[in-house]
DRENSETI-600161 format. One record per residue: residue in three letters; x, y, z of N, C-alpha, C, O in turn. Coordinates in steps of 0.05 Angstrom, whole numbers, padded with zeros to 5 digits, always signed. Example, Ala and Ser with C-alpha at 12.3 -4.5 7.8 and 13.67 -1.06 7.14 Angstrom:
DRENSETI-600161
ALA+00264-00114+00156+00246-00090+00156+00264-00066+00156+00285-00066+00169;SER+00257-00045+00142+00273-00021+00143+00258+00001+00157+00268+00023+00161;
***
This chain:
DRENSETI-600161
MET+00016-00022-00001-00003-00002-00001+00022+00022-00007+00046+00015-00003;GLN+00016+00048-00015+00011+00075-00009-00006+00090-00008-00029+00089-00014;ALA+00015+00113+00009-00003+00135+00009+00010+00157-00003+00034+00158-00009;LEU-00009+00178-00005+00009+00204-00026-00008+00217-00015-00023+00206+00001;ILE-00010+00245-00019-00017+00278-00019-00011+00301-00031+00007+00316-00025;LEU-00031+00302-00055-00027+00315-00077-00031+00347-00063-00051+00351-00050;TYR-00011+00367-00066-00009+00386-00052-00003+00411-00071+00004+00405-00094;ILE-00005+00440-00064+00008+00458-00081+00035+00465-00056+00028+00471-00033;PRO+00053+00464-00059+00074+00462-00044+00083+00496-00034+00099+00498-00015;LYS+00075+00518-00044+00073+00546-00048+00044+00554-00041+00035+00576-00050;SER+00026+00536-00024+00003+00551-00019-00004+00561+00006+00014+00573+00018;ASP-00025+00560+00017-00031+00563+00046-00026+00545+00064-00016+00549+00087;HIS-00034+00518+00051-00035+00498+00061-00007+00481+00062-00003+00462+00078;GLY+00011+00489+00047+00041+00479+00046+00061+00466+00063+00074+00446+00059;SER+00060+00484+00085+00073+00476+00103+00062+00458+00118+00072+00436+00123;GLU+00038+00469+00127+00006+00442+00151+00016+00419+00128+00035+00404+00135;VAL+00007+00414+00105+00022+00389+00093+00050+00375+00095+00058+00353+00090;GLU+00060+00393+00102+00097+00380+00100+00099+00367+00125+00108+00345+00128;GLU+00088+00383+00147+00091+00381+00182+00071+00349+00175+00080+00328+00184;TYR+00044+00350+00160+00034+00327+00170+00043+00300+00157+00038+00277+00165;ALA+00056+00307+00137+00071+00275+00127+00096+00275+00143+00097+00252+00152;THR+00115+00287+00150+00136+00287+00171+00128+00267+00194+00143+00249+00202;GLU+00098+00272+00205+00098+00267+00225+00083+00238+00221+00086+00223+00240;PHE+00068+00230+00202+00060+00208+00197+00085+00191+00187+00080+00167+00187;ASN+00108+00198+00180+00126+00185+00177+00143+00170+00189+00156+00150+00183;SER+00141+00190+00217+00161+00192+00239+00135+00172+00254+00147+00152+00261;ARG+00108+00169+00261+00096+00153+00277+00095+00126+00265+00098+00105+00279;TYR+00091+00126+00244+00099+00091+00230+00119+00092+00209+00114+00094+00185;PRO+00143+00090+00221+00162+00083+00208+00168+00066+00181+00183+00073+00162;GLY+00149+00036+00183+00149+00021+00163+00122+00028+00138+00112+00012+00122;LEU+00117+00053+00140+00098+00056+00114+00115+00092+00118+00129+00106+00133;LYS+00100+00090+00086+00107+00130+00074+00089+00135+00066+00074+00122+00052;MET+00089+00162+00079+00061+00184+00062+00082+00205+00034+00096+00224+00039;ILE+00078+00196+00016+00098+00214-00009+00079+00233-00014+00055+00229-00018;LEU+00095+00266-00013+00089+00292-00025+00085+00288-00052+00103+00274-00062;LEU+00071+00293-00064+00066+00298-00099+00058+00339-00102+00044+00351-00086;ASP+00067+00348-00118+00060+00378-00126+00040+00375-00149+00046+00371-00172;ALA+00019+00377-00139-00005+00376-00163-00009+00389-00175-00030+00390-00187;GLU+00021+00412-00182+00019+00426-00208+00041+00415-00229+00044+00424-00252;SER+00054+00396-00218+00083+00384-00229+00060+00365-00253+00036+00360-00251;ARG+00081+00356-00276+00074+00337-00297+00063+00310-00282+00040+00304-00287;GLU+00076+00295-00265+00061+00271-00243+00042+00277-00227+00029+00258-00219;GLY+00035+00300-00220+00022+00308-00202-00010+00313-00216-00030+00305-00205;VAL-00009+00325-00236-00028+00329-00257-00042+00308-00261-00064+00305-00251;ALA-00027+00288-00283-00030+00263-00283-00048+00236-00259-00066+00221-00262;LYS-00031+00242-00237-00050+00234-00209-00072+00241-00219-00088+00228-00233;CYS-00075+00277-00204-00106+00289-00202-00127+00276-00224-00149+00264-00221;GLU-00115+00281-00243-00137+00262-00267-00132+00241-00265-00146+00234-00284;LEU-00123+00221-00257-00130+00203-00258-00150+00186-00231-00166+00167-00234;TYR-00142+00201-00205-00169+00194-00191-00183+00224-00178-00184+00233-00155;ASP-00192+00232-00204-00208+00255-00214-00211+00283-00182-00230+00293-00171;ILE-00188+00284-00179-00173+00307-00158-00180+00333-00160-00163+00342-00174;LEU-00194+00350-00154-00198+00375-00155-00191+00400-00132-00188+00425-00133;SER-00190+00382-00117-00182+00398-00091-00165+00388-00071-00165+00366-00061;TYR-00151+00407-00066-00117+00410-00047-00122+00414-00023-00143+00426-00020;PRO-00108+00407+00004-00095+00378-00002-00108+00348-00008-00128+00341+00005;SER-00100+00334-00023-00120+00308-00019-00095+00284-00020-00077+00278-00035;VAL-00104+00276+00002-00091+00234+00012-00106+00221-00010-00130+00226-00015;ILE-00091+00207-00020-00105+00181-00029-00088+00159-00018-00064+00161-00018;VAL-00099+00136-00007-00088+00118-00007-00079+00089-00037-00100+00077-00044;PHE-00065+00084-00045-00071+00063-00059-00059+00028-00054-00052+00019-00033;THR-00061+00015-00079-00050-00018-00078-00027-00014-00092-00028+00002-00111;ASP+00000-00028-00086+00023-00020-00110+00012-00016-00134+00017+00004-00146;ASP-00004-00033-00143-00008-00032-00177-00035-00017-00181-00054-00022-00196;MET-00033+00009-00160-00052+00030-00164-00079+00035-00164-00091+00053-00175;VAL-00091+00006-00143-00120+00011-00145-00126+00022-00122-00118+00012-00101;LEU-00141+00043-00122-00151+00060-00102-00163+00048-00081-00181+00035-00091;GLN-00164+00045-00054-00166+00042-00031-00185+00070-00014-00207+00072-00002;ASN-00170+00083-00019-00191+00113-00004-00180+00132-00014-00157+00134-00022;ALA-00201+00150-00012-00188+00186-00012-00201+00212+00001-00225+00217-00002;TRP-00185+00225+00015-00191+00241+00018-00192+00269+00005-00171+00280+00000;ILE-00212+00279+00000-00205+00299-00018-00210+00332-00005-00230+00340+00007;GLY-00187+00348-00012-00194+00368+00000-00183+00372+00033-00182+00394+00045;LYS-00174+00345+00046-00168+00356+00062-00149+00336+00075-00143+00319+00058;LEU-00134+00329+00105-00122+00321+00117-00140+00307+00136-00155+00317+00152;PRO-00133+00276+00130-00147+00258+00151-00135+00257+00178-00113+00266+00185;GLN-00152+00247+00192-00132+00241+00220-00115+00209+00205-00120+00194+00187;PHE-00087+00211+00231-00072+00184+00223-00078+00160+00231-00059+00144+00230;SER-00102+00150+00239-00101+00131+00244-00120+00122+00216-00120+00099+00209;GLU-00135+00141+00203-00155+00131+00188-00135+00127+00170-00132+00103+00169;VAL-00116+00139+00155-00104+00131+00128-00081+00103+00138-00074+00086+00123;TYR-00073+00105+00166-00061+00078+00171-00085+00055+00167-00082+00042+00146;ALA-00108+00048+00182-00126+00027+00175-00127+00022+00146-00136+00000+00140;TYR-00121+00040+00124-00127+00037+00086-00098+00019+00089-00098-00004+00081;MET-00071+00032+00101-00050+00017+00096-00041-00021+00106-00027-00040+00100;MET-00059-00012+00125-00056-00048+00135-00073-00065+00126-00071-00089+00133;
***
């Protein structure tokens, strides 16, 4: 399982998202929260693939890219993300 946050780094939520990902990775060292700029080429492709229009958004998907859950336009509780990653 993988968790990805799509966000815009130079926005009002940029530093909050980065702190969130750092804290998640600290609490769950075996899991990894990946940050991706929603305006980058890869970020735009992910947004189109998962129909994401609001940021920040957290998506959890399997290693073969099957969506498990998504929180669009918000940062969920760590325990919610963890539950989908296990």
